[in-house]
C-alpha positions as CSV (number, residue, x, y, z in Angstrom):
1,M,0.0,0.0,0.0
2,A,1.4,3.4,-1.0
3,A,2.4,5.8,1.8
4,K,0.0,8.6,2.5
5,I,0.9,12.3,3.2
6,I,-0.9,13.2,6.4
7,E,-0.5,17.0,6.2
8,S,-0.4,19.3,3.3
9,S,2.7,18.9,1.2
10,N,2.6,22.3,-0.4
11,D,5.5,23.6,1.6
12,L,7.7,20.4,1.1
13,N,10.7,20.6,-1.2
14,F,11.5,17.0,-2.2
15,E,14.7,18.1,-3.9
16,E,15.9,19.6,-0.6
17,I,14.8,16.4,1.1
18,C,16.9,14.2,-1.3
19,D,19.9,16.5,-1.0
20,S,19.7,16.0,2.8
21,A,19.6,12.3,2.5
22,M,22.4,10.2,4.0
23,M,22.4,7.9,0.9
24,A,23.5,8.9,-2.6
25,I,20.5,8.9,-4.9
26,I,20.6,8.7,-8.7
27,V,17.8,8.2,-11.2
28,F,18.1,6.9,-14.8
29,N,15.8,6.4,-17.7
30,A,15.3,2.7,-17.8
31,E,15.1,2.6,-21.6
32,N,18.3,4.3,-22.6
33,M,20.0,4.6,-19.1
34,S,20.5,8.3,-19.4
35,L,20.7,10.4,-16.3
36,I,17.5,12.0,-15.0
37,Y,18.4,13.1,-11.5
38,L,21.0,12.7,-8.8
39,N,21.3,14.3,-5.3
40,R,24.1,16.3,-3.8
41,L,25.7,13.2,-2.1
42,A,25.7,11.3,-5.4
43,M,27.6,14.2,-7.1
44,E,30.1,14.3,-4.2
45,T,30.6,10.5,-4.1
46,L,31.0,10.2,-7.9
47,E,33.1,13.4,-8.0
48,L,30.9,14.9,-10.7
49,N,30.8,18.5,-11.9
50,E,27.8,20.2,-13.6
51,S,29.6,19.9,-16.9
52,D,29.7,16.1,-16.5
53,L,25.9,15.6,-16.2
54,N,25.2,16.0,-19.9
55,G,25.8,12.7,-21.6
56,F,26.1,10.8,-18.3
57,Y,24.9,7.3,-18.7
58,L,24.6,4.3,-16.3
59,E,27.5,2.5,-17.8
60,K,29.9,5.1,-16.5
61,L,29.3,3.6,-13.1
62,Y,30.6,0.2,-14.3
63,P,34.2,-0.3,-13.0
64,Q,37.0,-1.6,-15.3
65,S,38.6,-4.9,-14.5
66,S,39.9,-5.1,-11.0
67,K,41.7,-7.5,-8.7
68,A,39.5,-6.5,-5.8
69,K,37.5,-9.2,-4.1
70,A,34.3,-7.1,-4.3
71,R,31.7,-7.8,-7.0
72,S,31.8,-5.3,-9.9
73,F,28.6,-3.4,-10.6
74,A,27.3,-4.4,-14.0
75,E,24.1,-4.6,-16.1
76,E,23.0,-7.9,-14.5
77,F,22.4,-6.2,-11.2
78,I,19.8,-3.8,-12.5
79,Q,17.4,-6.4,-13.8
80,D,15.6,-6.8,-10.5
81,T,15.0,-4.9,-7.3
82,G,17.6,-5.8,-4.7
83,F,20.2,-4.7,-2.2
84,Y,23.9,-5.5,-2.7
85,Q,26.7,-5.2,-0.2
86,D,30.3,-4.6,-1.1
87,M,29.6,-3.6,-4.7
88,L,32.5,-2.2,-6.7
89,M,31.5,1.0,-8.6
90,K,33.5,3.7,-10.5
91,R,33.8,7.4,-9.9
92,M,34.0,10.0,-12.7
93,N,37.8,10.1,-12.3
94,G,38.1,6.4,-13.0
95,I,38.9,5.4,-9.5
96,N,36.9,2.5,-8.1
97,F,35.1,2.5,-4.7
98,I,33.1,0.0,-2.7
99,A,29.5,0.7,-2.0
100,N,26.4,-0.8,-0.5
101,L,23.9,-0.5,-3.4
102,G,20.1,-0.6,-3.5
103,V,18.3,-1.0,-6.9
104,S,14.7,-0.2,-7.6
105,K,12.5,0.1,-10.6
106,I,9.7,2.7,-10.4
107,Q,7.0,4.1,-12.6
108,N,6.1,0.7,-14.0
109,G,9.7,0.0,-14.8
110,K,10.3,3.1,-16.8
111,T,12.7,4.6,-14.2
112,L,15.7,3.0,-12.5
113,L,16.5,4.2,-9.0
114,L,19.9,3.6,-7.4
115,M,20.7,4.4,-3.8
116,F,24.2,3.7,-2.6
117,Q,26.6,4.5,0.2
118,D,30.4,4.7,-0.2
119,V,31.8,2.2,2.4
120,S,35.4,2.2,1.1
121,F,36.7,4.0,4.2
122,Q,34.8,1.6,6.5
123,K,36.3,-1.4,4.5
124,K,39.7,0.1,4.9
125,L,39.2,0.4,8.6
126,Q,38.0,-3.2,8.7
127,R,41.1,-4.4,6.9
128,E,43.3,-2.4,9.3
129,V,41.4,-3.8,12.3
130,Q,41.8,-7.3,10.8
131,V,45.6,-6.7,10.4
132,K,45.8,-5.5,13.9
133,Q,43.8,-8.5,15.1
134,Q,46.2,-10.8,13.2
135,E,49.2,-9.0,14.8
136,L,47.7,-9.3,18.2
137,M,47.0,-13.0,17.6
138,R,50.6,-13.5,16.5
139,S,51.8,-11.6,19.6
140,Y,49.5,-13.7,21.7
141,T,50.8,-16.9,20.1
142,E,54.4,-15.8,20.7
143,I,53.6,-15.1,24.3
144,L,52.1,-18.6,24.6
145,D,55.2,-20.1,23.0
146,Q,57.4,-18.1,25.3
147,N,55.4,-19.2,28.3
148,A,55.6,-22.8,27.0
149,E,59.4,-22.4,26.7
150,L,59.6,-20.9,30.2
151,Q,57.6,-23.8,31.4
152,S,59.9,-26.2,29.6
153,L,62.9,-24.5,31.1
154,S,61.4,-24.7,34.6
155,E,60.6,-28.4,34.1
156,A,64.2,-29.0,32.7
157,K,65.6,-27.2,35.8
158,D,63.5,-29.5,38.1
159,K,64.7,-32.6,36.2
160,L,68.3,-31.4,36.4
161,I,68.0,-31.0,40.2
162,T,66.4,-34.4,40.6
163,L,68.9,-36.0,38.3
164,S,71.7,-34.4,40.3
165,T,70.2,-35.8,43.5
166,H,70.0,-39.3,42.0
167,E,73.0,-39.6,39.7
168,L,75.7,-37.7,41.5
169,R,75.3,-39.1,45.0
170,T,76.9,-42.5,44.3
171,P,80.2,-41.4,42.7
172,L,80.5,-38.4,45.0
173,S,79.9,-40.6,48.1
174,A,82.6,-43.1,46.8
175,I,85.1,-40.3,46.2
176,V,84.4,-38.7,49.6
177,A,84.8,-42.0,51.4
178,M,88.1,-42.9,49.7
179,T,89.6,-39.4,50.0
180,E,88.7,-39.3,53.7
181,S,90.4,-42.7,54.3
182,L,93.5,-41.5,52.5
183,S,93.6,-38.1,54.4
184,L,93.2,-39.8,57.8
185,G,96.1,-42.1,57.1
186,V,94.2,-45.2,58.1
187,I,95.6,-46.9,55.0
188,D,99.3,-47.3,54.7
189,E,99.7,-50.2,52.2
190,Q,101.0,-48.8,48.9
191,E,99.0,-51.2,46.7
192,V,95.7,-50.2,48.5
193,I,96.6,-46.5,48.1
194,Q,97.2,-47.0,44.4
195,S,94.0,-48.9,44.1
196,Y,92.1,-46.1,45.8
197,H,93.7,-43.6,43.4
198,K,92.5,-45.6,40.5
199,D,89.0,-45.9,42.0
200,I,88.9,-42.2,42.7
201,N,89.9,-41.5,39.1
202,R,87.3,-43.9,37.8
203,E,84.6,-42.4,39.9
204,A,85.7,-38.9,38.8
205,Q,85.5,-39.9,35.2
206,N,82.0,-41.4,35.9
207,L,81.0,-38.2,37.5
208,M,82.2,-36.2,34.5
209,G,80.2,-38.4,32.2
210,I,77.1,-38.0,34.3
211,L,77.5,-34.2,34.3
212,N,78.0,-34.1,30.5
213,G,75.0,-36.3,30.1
214,M,72.8,-34.1,32.2
215,L,74.0,-31.0,30.3
216,D,73.2,-32.7,27.1
217,L,69.7,-33.7,28.3
218,L,69.1,-30.1,29.5
219,K,70.1,-28.7,26.0
220,L,68.0,-31.3,24.2
221,T,65.0,-30.8,26.4
222,T,65.1,-27.0,25.9
223,K,66.0,-27.4,22.2
224,K,69.3,-25.6,22.7
225,M,71.5,-28.4,21.4
226,P,73.6,-27.3,18.4
227,F,73.4,-29.8,15.5
228,F,75.8,-30.1,12.5
229,I,73.9,-32.4,10.1
230,W,75.5,-33.5,6.9
231,E,75.6,-36.6,4.7
232,H,77.8,-39.3,6.3
233,S,78.4,-43.0,6.2
234,L,76.3,-45.0,8.6
235,N,78.6,-48.0,8.1
236,Q,81.6,-46.0,9.4
237,A,79.6,-44.5,12.3
238,I,78.7,-48.0,13.6
239,E,82.2,-49.4,13.1
240,E,83.7,-46.5,15.1
241,Q,81.5,-47.2,18.0
242,L,82.1,-51.0,17.9
243,E,85.8,-50.4,18.2
244,Q,85.3,-49.0,21.7
245,F,83.6,-52.2,23.0
246,A,86.2,-54.7,21.9
247,S,87.3,-55.6,25.5
248,K,83.7,-55.8,26.8
249,L,82.7,-58.0,23.9
250,E,85.7,-60.3,24.5
251,S,85.1,-60.5,28.2
252,K,81.5,-61.9,27.7
253,N,82.4,-63.8,24.5
254,I,79.7,-61.9,22.6
255,T,79.7,-62.1,18.8
256,I,78.6,-59.1,16.6
257,N,76.7,-60.2,13.5
258,K,76.8,-57.3,11.0
259,S,74.5,-57.4,8.0
260,F,75.7,-54.3,6.2
261,N,79.2,-54.9,5.0
262,D,78.4,-55.3,1.3
263,E,76.7,-52.0,0.8
264,E,77.5,-48.5,1.8
265,H,74.7,-46.6,3.4
266,Q,74.6,-42.8,3.5
267,A,72.2,-40.6,5.6
268,C,72.0,-37.1,7.0
269,F,73.0,-36.9,10.7
270,D,75.2,-35.2,13.2
271,T,78.2,-37.6,13.7
272,I,78.6,-36.8,17.4
273,R,74.9,-37.1,18.3
274,L,74.4,-40.3,16.3
275,G,77.6,-41.7,17.8
276,Q,76.4,-40.9,21.3
277,T,73.1,-42.7,20.5
278,L,74.8,-45.8,19.0
279,Y,77.2,-46.0,21.9
280,A,74.2,-46.0,24.4
281,L,72.3,-48.7,22.5
282,I,75.3,-51.0,21.9
283,D,76.4,-50.5,25.6
284,N,72.9,-51.6,26.7
285,A,72.9,-54.5,24.4
286,I,76.2,-55.8,25.7
287,K,75.2,-55.1,29.4
288,F,72.0,-57.2,29.2
289,S,73.2,-59.9,26.8
290,P,74.2,-63.2,28.4
291,K,77.7,-64.6,27.9
292,N,78.4,-66.5,24.6
293,S,75.4,-64.8,22.9
294,E,75.1,-62.7,19.8
295,I,74.2,-59.1,19.0
296,S,72.9,-58.4,15.5
297,I,73.4,-55.0,13.8
298,S,71.7,-54.3,10.5
299,I,71.1,-51.4,8.1
300,Q,68.2,-51.3,5.7
301,S,67.5,-48.5,3.3
302,N,64.6,-47.2,1.2
303,D,64.3,-43.9,-0.8
304,D,63.7,-41.8,2.3
305,V,65.3,-43.3,5.4
306,C,68.0,-45.7,6.6
307,N,66.9,-48.1,9.4
308,I,69.6,-49.3,11.9
309,G,68.6,-52.3,13.9
310,I,70.4,-53.4,17.1
311,K,69.1,-56.8,18.4
312,D,70.3,-58.5,21.5
313,Q,69.5,-61.9,23.1
314,G,68.9,-60.5,26.6
315,P,66.0,-60.7,29.0
316,G,63.8,-58.3,26.9
317,V,61.4,-55.7,28.2
318,P,57.7,-56.6,29.0
319,E,55.2,-54.8,26.7
320,E,53.6,-52.9,29.6
321,N,57.0,-51.3,30.5
322,Q,58.1,-50.3,27.0
323,S,56.1,-47.0,26.9
324,Y,58.4,-45.3,29.5
325,I,61.7,-46.9,28.5
326,F,62.9,-43.6,27.0
327,E,61.9,-41.5,30.0
328,E,64.5,-40.0,32.4
329,F,65.3,-42.1,35.5
330,T,64.6,-45.3,33.6
331,T,67.3,-47.9,32.8
332,L,66.7,-51.3,31.3
333,G,67.9,-52.7,34.6
334,D,65.2,-50.7,36.4
335,I,62.5,-52.4,34.4
336,D,63.1,-55.7,36.0
337,S,65.1,-55.2,39.2
338,H,64.3,-51.5,40.1
339,S,68.0,-51.0,40.8
340,K,69.1,-47.7,42.2
341,G,70.2,-44.9,40.0
342,A,68.4,-43.2,37.1
343,G,69.3,-43.6,33.5
344,I,69.3,-40.8,30.9
345,S,71.2,-42.3,28.0
346,L,68.1,-43.6,26.3
347,S,66.3,-40.2,26.9
348,I,69.2,-38.4,25.3
349,A,69.2,-40.9,22.4
350,K,65.5,-40.4,21.7
351,L,65.7,-36.6,21.8
352,S,68.8,-36.5,19.6
353,I,67.4,-38.8,16.9
354,E,64.1,-36.9,16.9
355,Q,65.7,-33.5,16.6
356,M,67.8,-34.8,13.7
357,G,64.5,-35.6,11.9
358,G,64.5,-39.3,12.7
359,S,62.9,-41.7,15.2
360,I,63.7,-44.5,17.6
361,H,61.6,-47.5,18.4
362,L,61.8,-50.6,20.7
363,K,60.4,-54.0,19.9
364,S,60.8,-56.5,22.7
365,E,59.3,-59.5,24.5
366,K,60.3,-60.8,27.9
367,D,63.0,-63.4,27.6
368,Q,63.2,-62.8,23.8
369,G,65.7,-60.0,23.6
370,S,65.2,-56.4,22.5
371,L,65.4,-54.8,19.1
372,F,66.1,-51.0,19.0
373,S,65.4,-49.5,15.5
374,L,66.7,-46.1,14.4
375,E,65.2,-44.3,11.4
376,I,67.7,-41.8,9.9
377,P,66.6,-39.5,7.1
378,K,68.5,-39.8,3.8
379,K,67.3,-36.4,2.6
380,R,67.1,-32.9,4.0
381,I,63.8,-32.5,5.8
382,L,64.7,-30.0,8.5
383,D,65.5,-26.3,8.5
384,E,68.3,-25.6,6.0
385,E,70.5,-23.9,8.6
386,L,70.9,-27.2,10.4
387,Y,72.7,-28.8,7.4
388,Q,76.2,-27.7,7.9
389,E,79.5,-29.5,8.6
390,E,81.0,-28.9,12.0
391,N,84.0,-26.6,12.0
392,P,86.9,-28.4,13.7
393,Y,88.6,-25.1,14.5
394,A,85.5,-23.3,15.8
395,D,86.8,-23.2,19.4
396,I,90.3,-22.2,18.5
397,E,91.3,-18.5,18.8
398,F,93.9,-17.2,16.4
């Protein structure tokens, strides 16, 4: 139903009303799309002069091709009455702007009425707000990461204190006891004194190894361990570690069965960190292998990784205990006998391999031995700055 004018309209100036409107209003002849009328805001928005009005047609509002995400105003949008948000239109100077546009056909379709509002500034503000929100989100994420890092450092500190309590007590107690006996002069036999000196040196070396291990664990836990990853020979890395166990193997008459001699296997790893891991695994295999047994070491490769397998014939690890075998304070001996002392070598091994882009797994059954598997990447899959050869002269000042 048409709106009714309640009071006399003789004094109303509809042109003044339109010029005071908060929307730009422009009217075209629907047949030839020539301009009939536009209000003051339309002229300001489109940046029109009086001289531009003659020969002004609807198509001059159509924008040229644009990369903007907004829809471009075109003939298809004037076919029916509608309201369109974020419509791209063109000013007289050729510059595009974004508008909310209302389209109506009046006088039985003979006249086209457009009402629009320039929202370019609002859209710019929205984009700036979105950018600020994204910056705030990034800052918030960074704060969360920093908090997580601080939490990790706090946990690492607590672990270091606990490890110190457990690991350092035994060698320190032995050293203190022996040095006290020597200082009090209660031992005067030269052979016993020399034996004490050897024992003190052994316990001091053991203490140094524990301290180095704890420092390594701290660096790995907080991701502060430097890595120098390059392509190296896995065959050579294993052989170098086996050389260190010659006497232990001989004392238990343990045979090493190697199944990689015929083929050279190359992978990307830090020689020191992989050597540390191999040493820990071979040492455990020897420690828990019975006399006259065999330890098998194999290398298998595919296109992406090399898999090192170290299999012993020891007592094995029950399935229910395998989930925490790589945790701090756990040794293979603890699994069965709950012996005193905490182990960190397997924790260091796991963290080292993972931070080199690989993985470590245990497959074991009670009384069936244990198989430790290492997966070492053959290709560069980490940040490029990690792939560098260690400088042997880095610590030397000239």
